N, C-alpha and C positions, 0 to 999 in steps of 0.2 A: 598570847600574851593580854594580861588582866587590862582592864578598863581603868583611865580618868575619872574618880566620883566625883562629881561634881556638885555645885547647889548654888543658886541664883539669891541672892537678897537684896532686892530692890521694891519699892513702893511704887512705880511708874509699872502699870501693865503694859504702856509699849517697850522701856527695856526693856522686861521680862520677854515678851515678845519675840523682839529682835538674838535675844542672846540662846533661850532654845534654838530658834532655829538654826545660827551660827555655830550652838554647841551639834544640833542634828549634822551638818555638814562633816564635820572631823572622827570618821570611826573610832579614834582614840580617844576619846572621851563618851561621858555617858553620863543624866541630867539623870539624880537622887532628888532631886525636891527643889523647887521653889520658893519661895517666902516672900511677902512683902514688906519686912520689918524685924530687924537682929534680934530683939528677944525672943519671937516662933527660932531661927536660922539658930541661936543658941541652945533651944531642947533640943530641935533635929542631931544638935554638932557634941551632945551629951547621948542620946541616943544610939546613933551610927557612923562607921565612918565614912571624912568625907575628904576626899585629896585636893582640891581645888575650888576654894568658894569665890566666885562670882559678887563681890562687893560693891555696893554706894555709900555713899557719905553721908549727903544729906538724906536721913529719915527721921519720921516722928520716935517723942519718947527717947531713944536709942539711937547714933549716928551709929554709924561705920567704924568709926575709928575709937571708938568709947566699946564696942562689941571687942575690939580688937586687946583694946585695954583691959577686959575681965576675962579672955580667954586662955589656958592656963598651957594647951596644945594648938595651938591656932593650925588649920592646914594651909597649903601653900594658898598665899590670894593676889588678885586682880581685879585692882580697882577700877570701878565704873561708876564716872561719875561729873557732870557737867559743869565743875567749879575747881576750875586752875590750881586756885589759889590753896588747895591745898595740899597737894605734890609734894612738898618740900617736909611735912607733917610728917603724912604715908611713909614716906621710904624710912624711915625711925623705927618702924615697927616690920623690917624687914621685905614690905610685898614686891609680887614680882617685877608687875608691870603698874602705869596709873593710864587706863585705857582717858579723852575726854566724849564724850557725846556730842553729835551724836554717831559712832562707832562704824569705823566702815570694817566690813570683811577682811581687808587686809591688814586692818592695821592689827584684829584682832589675830589673823596668822599668827605675826608678831608675838604678839605677846604669848601663844600658846606653843610658840619654837621655842620659848624660853624653859616650858616647865619640860614638854614632849622632848628627847634626842629629836634629832635630824631623822635616823636612819628608824626612827618608831612610827613618822608620823606619814597619813593615808592620805593618798590624794583625794580635800576636798571635788564636793560635788559640785559644780560650774552653780553662780544663784543669780541670778537677776542684778541687771548695770544698776539695782538702786540701791542695790547693796555692797557694791565697790565703790559706787560712786568718788571718786575721791577730793578729800578735801585740797583746797588749794597755799595751807600751812602749816608749819609743822610745829611744836615743843617743842624747847631742850631746859635742859638745865645747866645750869652756872653755874658758881658761887653762891649758892644757897639763891637761888633764884628762878626761873622757871619764865624764858621767852619766847615770848610769837612771833615765828620768823615765816613773810609769807616765801614762797618760790620764788618769785618775783626778783627778790630782793636780790637771793642767793644769789654770786657772781662762781664759784668754787668751794668746794672740802679738802682739807687735806687733814690727812691722818696724827697724831699729836701723841704719839705711845697709845696707852688706852682710851685718852681723848681724843677728840675733834678738832678744827677751827673750823669754823660756820666763818667764809670772808664772804659780809654781804654788800650789800650798798655801801651804806653807812658807819658800818660797827664790824668789830670780829670777835664772835664770842664764842668762848673754849667749852664745850659739850661734852656732857659729861656720859656720853656713847662713843660703840668705835663708830668705825667707817662704813661696817659692812651693815652694822643697826640702821642707820643714817640713810645705808643707800635703800634699805628696803623699806621703807617712809616714802621714798623719792621717784615719781613718774619717771618711767624709764625711759618716754620720747619725749623726756625733755632734761635729763642730765644723764652724762658718758663718764662709766669710771677708763680712765688713759693711767693708770698704775696702782700698782697696790697703794699708793698713799695717796690718791689726789681722785677727785671727783664732779665734774665738775659742768656748770650749765652751759645746753648746745646754743643757747641765744649768746652768749657775752663770747665765745670761741671767736677772737679778733683773725686768727690767721694761724696756719700750721708750716712750717718748715723743715725737715727731716725729722727726725723724736723731739721736735720742740712746739710746743704749746702758745699760744698766745690768748691769755684773758687779759683786753687794752692793755698796760705794757709791762705784766707781768706774766715773764716765761714760768713753762711748768712743762716738766720732763715727758716725755711718753712710754712707758712700760713695755718692752718688745712683747710679752706674748700681744699685746691690749690692740699693735699698731695695725693687724690687718682687717679685725672689728672697724677702730676706728676710721676707717680707711671707707668700706663698705659703705656703715651707716652714714656718711657727711656725706655723702654719691648721692646718697638717695634723699637727702637732704633737698 
């Protein structure tokens, strides 16, 4: 099976090292080069085939998005940046994903999952706690905006077609992701799948009765296939 050829384009040495390390942990990926600016990347892309570009946005002389504008046949792109405000504009270029720095390894893998079919993914080498350190928030795209939502504010998530309703303490956001995608970004010790359409924050569970679970006054169904697992997990809490 041929490996996916990757190229890192980032002017920050620390970001380069982190991405090199992450790429090295996934056997399906191979690193073909590291560039410190978009001009250097443009020259490499003209000379050799690249399947996947890890591209920073804010760089001197030529930004990542400006590079995408001039490329005739760009490879697949995962943006890596510290600036969430460019997310909406970036999706107009058909990017695969948008990673906010500092990038956690589990979030990196989620982005890679969108490039590599699950059956082709090799088990990554375990990494240090510093690499997998979980953030306590997530960014969700909704109605041409990017919202930051703290994990502690999320009461439950509800599948809504190809979208998800994020029911937080003071608002409900319709996120442009699937429930399965968001589930992969949330800590498993804080959130529990109770139904194919519902994921709840364990902290906000008020009570259970039969095949029903209550988040405050909100009643949610418990799927039959999830019932035994839920009982086992909650007994351990």
